[in-house]
N, C-alpha and C positions, 0 to 999 in steps of 0.2 A: 354235224352230221352225222346221221345215219349212212353208213357205208359197207355197202354187200362186195364181199371180194370171192370169186369162184376160180380154185387153183392155188394150193398153198406150196408152191416153187420157191425158187429164189426170187422171182420179181413179187409173187403174192404175196410169200413171206415177210419178206422186207418193209413191203410197202403196207402190209398189218399192224409191224410193228412198231411203224414210223406215224402213221396213223394214228394209232393207240396213243402214243406218247404225246400227241400233238388234242389231245382229249375228245376225239372222235368216237363213236360208238361202232364199232366193227365187228363184223358177224364174217366168220370163213367158213367158206365150203368146199372141201375136197372129197375126191369118191373112194382116196387110203385113209384110213383111221391113222396109220404111224405118222403120216406126213402132217395131222394134227397135233399129233401130241408134242412135239415140241414145241409150238408157240401157245397151248395151253400151259404149259410150264413156266414160260418166260411172260407172257405177258397177259392183260386183262379182257382180253377177248370172246366173244362169243364163236362155236364152232357145231357145224353140223355134217357129219358123213352123209357123203349119198353125192348123186349123180346133177350138177346144178343147170344143167341144161333141161329139169322136166319141172312142170310148172308146180306140182305138190313140193320139191325140195325148196323150188324159190318164194313158194308161197310160206312153208315153215322157216326159213330165212327172213322174211320180213321185206323182201322185196318192194311190194307193193305201195308199200313206206317209206322206202331208202331216198335217200337224197341221189345216191348215187351207187349203179353196179362198176364194178371192173371183171372182166373174165380174162384170166391169166393161166388158162392153161397151156398146154405147149401145143394143144392144136387150134391152129385159124378157123376151121368148120364148125368146131364146137365153143368157141368163144363169140363167134358172132350168130348162133342160135343162143346163147345164152342170152346175149343182149337185146334178140327180138324179142323174146320171151317177157325177157322184165320190162321193155318198152309196154308190150303189151297186159302187163299187169299192174301200170303204172308208176313205174319208177321216173325220178324226173330226170335223169342224166344216164346216159351208160359209154363205157370205156370199153374196147376191143385191143386184145394184142394179137398182131396179123404180121405174119415171118416171113411169110410165102411170096416171095418176086413177083411171081404171078397173081399172086390175089392183090400184092400192094401197088402194081402198074395201074391198075381198076379202082383205086380207093376210094376216088372220089362220087363213083359212081355207089359203090356199096356201103360208103357211108350215109349218102343222102336217102339210098331204097331204106337200110336199116334203121335209121333216124340217129345213129352214132353222134356222141359228144366230140367225141376224140378217139382217136387210130393212134397205139404206139405201136411200135417197129424197134424193137430195142436190137437187134441187128444194123438196123441201117442207121439208126442215133449214135451207136457207137462206132461205126464205121468215119461217121460224121466227124466225131472227136479227135478218132485217129488221123483222119485226112487234115487237119485242123494245125497238128502238131507237127505234120509231116512237112507241110506247105510253109509252115514258121518253124523249123527246128532250134532255134534259140529257145522256144518255151517248151517245160516241162507239160504246161498244160494250156490252152486257148478255150475263152469262153466268151462268145460274143453278145452283144447287145444294137437296140435299136438295129433290127436289119443288118447288121456285121461293122455299124460305121464306130461303135466304141467294141473294144477290145479287152478282154481282164485275162493276162496271161501271169502261169507260175514260172518264175527260173530261180535256179538255184547261185547262191552268189559264190564263183571259184574262190580256192586258196588264193591270198595276195589281191585280192580284188580292190581293183580301184575306188570301191565305195566303203571300202574297210575302215572304221573310224569315223566316218561321216554323221554326221546327223542329218536329218529327210529334210529341216531348214538349209539347211550349207547345200546340199544337194540341190535342189530347188531354185538356191540363188545362185548357182553357178553355170546351171544351164539355162537358155532361152527356149525347150520344150516342155510341151503343154502334158505332160503326168501325174498321176497320183499313186504311192505306194500306198495301199489299201488294208495291207494284212501281212504278217509277217510270223513264220515259224522257226522258232531257234530250238533246237532238239525238241522236247515235247512240249514247250510251251509256246503257245500262238496270243500275238499280240495286236489289236487294233491300235497302229501308233499314229502318236502325235509329231509336232515338228521336231520335238526335241529328241526322238527317239535316235539310236545311233545304231546303224547297221554293221554288221562283223560276217567275215567271210564262214560260209557256210549257212550262212541265213537262207532260206525259201520264203521270197519277196514275190505279191501280188502285184501287177502293178496294169492300172487303166489308162490308156490311153485309144487316140486313133492309132490303125495299123505303123500308117507313115512315121508318128511320133514315136510309135514302140522301136523300129527300125533305128532311128535316130539315137534314141535312149542307147541302144542297146552297141549301135557304133561307138559312140561316145564314150562308152565303158568296157571295150574292144572285149566286148560277148559277142558280137554279128556273127554267125556260122552263113555258112557259105549254103545255098541254096541245095536241096537233094535234089539227084535227077535219077538214083536206079534203088529200088527199095525190095530187101528180099523179105517174103511172106511164109512164114511156118503155121499150117491150118488152112485148109480148105473148104471152112465152114459159108456159113451163109454173112459172117462180117466179113472175111475173106473175098467174095463175091462184089458185095459194096463197095468195099472200100478199093479192091484192084479197078473197079468199073471208077471211080470218081479220079481214083492215081493217074490211070492211063485216058481219061479224058484232058487234062493239064498237062499233057504230055511227058510223065515220067516212066518208064521202065521198070517193069514191073515183072519179079521172078518167083511163084509158088511152088513150094514143097508140100506135098501133099500124100501121106500113106495108102489112103485107100486106093485102087486102081482106078473103080467104075467113078469115083467121085473126078477124079485127075480126069479124064475123060468127058466129063460134064463143063470143066470149067475151062478145057480148051476149046469146046463148042461155043460156048457161052462167052468166053475172053481171049478172042483169038490174036489179041495184036501181045496176050501176055504168054511167058515162057512157065508151062507147066511144070514140073519133077515129080516122077513117083518115089517116094524114097521119103526115109524115118530122117524127120527133123533132129531130134537128139543126136544122131550119127554125124560126131565132129568129123569125120573125114568125110562126109558127102558134104556139107556145109563150106568146108574147104574146097573139094572140086568144084562145088559152084557156086565160087568165088564172092564168100563173107566177106573177105579182104578188100574185095573192089566196090561192095556196096555201100551207097551212101545212107543206108537206114536199114534196120534187124526188127521186124517185127514178129512178136511170138503171140500169137491167136489160135493154139490148139482149145481143143475142149479140157484139158486135165492143168491148173494151177503150178504144179509142180513141175512139170515140164515146161513151160511156158517160163517159168522163172530161172530155172538150171541154164535152158536154153541162152536166156536174155544175160546172164550173168559171162557166159562164155563169150556170147558177142561183145560186152562191155568191155570185159580183159582182152581180148585176143585183137580187138579192131577198132576202128575208131568213125565206126557208125554211132547215127542215132538210133537206139536202141527204147522200142515201144513195146511193153507189155501188157498184156489183158488177163486182171485176175479176179475173180468171182468172189473167194473169201473172203470175209472181215479180216480173219488174224493176218491173213495171208497181202493182205493190201499195207496194212501198216508194215509188216515184216520187208516186203519188198522195196517200200523205201527206206528203210533203215539201213540194206545192204548195200544200196546205193544204186538201186535202180530209179533214177529221176521222173520216170514218164511211165508210171502205172494206171491201167484205163481199165473201171469196174461197169460191166452194162447195166445191172441190177441197179447201180448208185445211179446210173446217168437217167433211167426208166423212172424212179422213185422219183427222183427230181422232174421231169415232168409233169408226171401226174398230180405230186406234191403242189406245184406253182398251178394247174388248173384247180383244186381242191379248194385252194387258199383263196384262188380270187372269185371264187361260188360262195364261199363263207364270207367273202369280205362286203361293203358298199360297193354300190356300181361304178358309183364317180372316181373311184382310182383304184382300176383292176392291176391284178400282177401280169404283167405281160412275159416275163421269164423270171425264171429262179434255178440258181446253182447252187451245189455245193461245193466249197472251196476248202485246201488244207485241212487232208484227212478227214473230210465231212463236218468239220467242228466250225467252218465259216459259211455262212450264206451271203451271195450276191442277187438282189433281186433287184428286177427294172418295172417301177411302174411310171401309168402314163395318167398326167392329173389332167383331169375331166372338169373339175369344178372347182371354185375356192373349198379349200380345208384351212380350217382357223387357226393361227399358229404356224401356220406352213408356208401359202402362197403371200407372195410379196414382203416374206419377213427376210431380212437380212440373214445368213444362215451363223452368222456370229453372235445373234441377238439369239436363234431359237434355242430353248431348253431340251437341249437331246439327250436322249439317255447312256449312259456310260455303252463303250464298245459298241457304238455307232457311228459310221464313217459315210459321209456321200461322198464319191467319189467320181460322179459322173451327170451332168445334165445335159441333153441336149434339145435345142430351142430352134426348129424348124432346122435351118442347114447347118448350126453353129452348133460346133461341139464346146461346151465348157467347164474344163477340169476348175471345178469351184475354188472361191478363195470365202475367206469370210465377208467380203463386201457382196457377192453374189446372191442372188435371190431366186426361187421357186417360183414358176408364173403357171398360171393355166394354160395346157393346150404341149407341157414338157416332157419330156421323159428322163426318169429319174432313176439312178443306179446306187441303191444302197448297200452297204456290207454290213454285215453285225456279226456279232459273235455272243450266244450266250442271250439270246431273244427270238420270239418268234413273232415274225414281223408279218401278219394280211392285209395290213391298209397302209397309205403313207404316214398316217396321223398317228399310227403305233411308235415310230421313232420319237416322238415325246414322251417327256417325263409326265 
């Protein structure tokens, strides 16, 4: 697919690199030439320096013949104008980044009027990811499929875990719980495990099940944590606003620490039920005075990765709080996990996954569209949800044990009407099912791609 990306910032640059690696023809437009040099040196993409909200630049970028235009500049109004011009020039699909809560509250009207195919709000989707791990504190990461009926959670096995030394087959046999361990990270190695795989303390496991069965599983192995009631957030940006609104709506108590006095005033007006403190969250004395020891969770979401990591390390070493950290820089994401920060969330990875899901579904056959796509295990494993709309030869009606699956692919859940099926070799996929596939080292755009 020919894709034009306007704006080569964190989101645009990461998206361009990912789509280029998948074989799409990418043109990146940015008003600053320095922003384009970075991607020119590392990726096989075409770049154009100029204002993407002008017809001349869009024509030069080939927008009229493009299958997709993504407007990912820092400015909502500019993004929407880019998409409007692109549609007039004949671009098939357009995606706009819209971050302002005032615009996003009326996004359905804006989307219809501008003919947008998709609207992305990185701050809102990031806040939703933060909220999921705070609602389910046992998990380091939570992804949802089939409108929340299936959850895929990441959990690090503690030292002396009751699962240490057990094979997956033994674990499944001992329990009467419907779940599947579908990916394991041990040190720097990643496994899509079979039944004879033996778990070890310190492993990061990804488990698929319903929320109820996940709670039963964690209770069984003694890892279920108490629900979070109080949250301390450092950093009062848009993510903080969206996250606080969600947490307050379900009854959590929220305390926000923000350096900018004017922003504190805004947050106090927008979130009257929250406690807003004007101060420096990197000041350990301030954190102590504001009750970090009594908080059930500590969330670091300032705009500076280094500050977030340092504050999170302090909270982890000095409190029992659930610590959640926002990190954008690629090298820091892995570093934060290596130094013991269990829940690290990257807005640009979340946004890229959402757009990648859409791009793949547009590239694939219409009878087996991708419903959602998530990156797991340091973004080295994908979990993809497909809706089966018609017969797929070699897949539909075939027992899983008889399927000729590619290596490092696992079917981890099937949703059929009201039933959630954690599949065994005797189960089949039928028309109308939703199917969750976990894969490593494969690019899956259609369900039939799971076959050799």
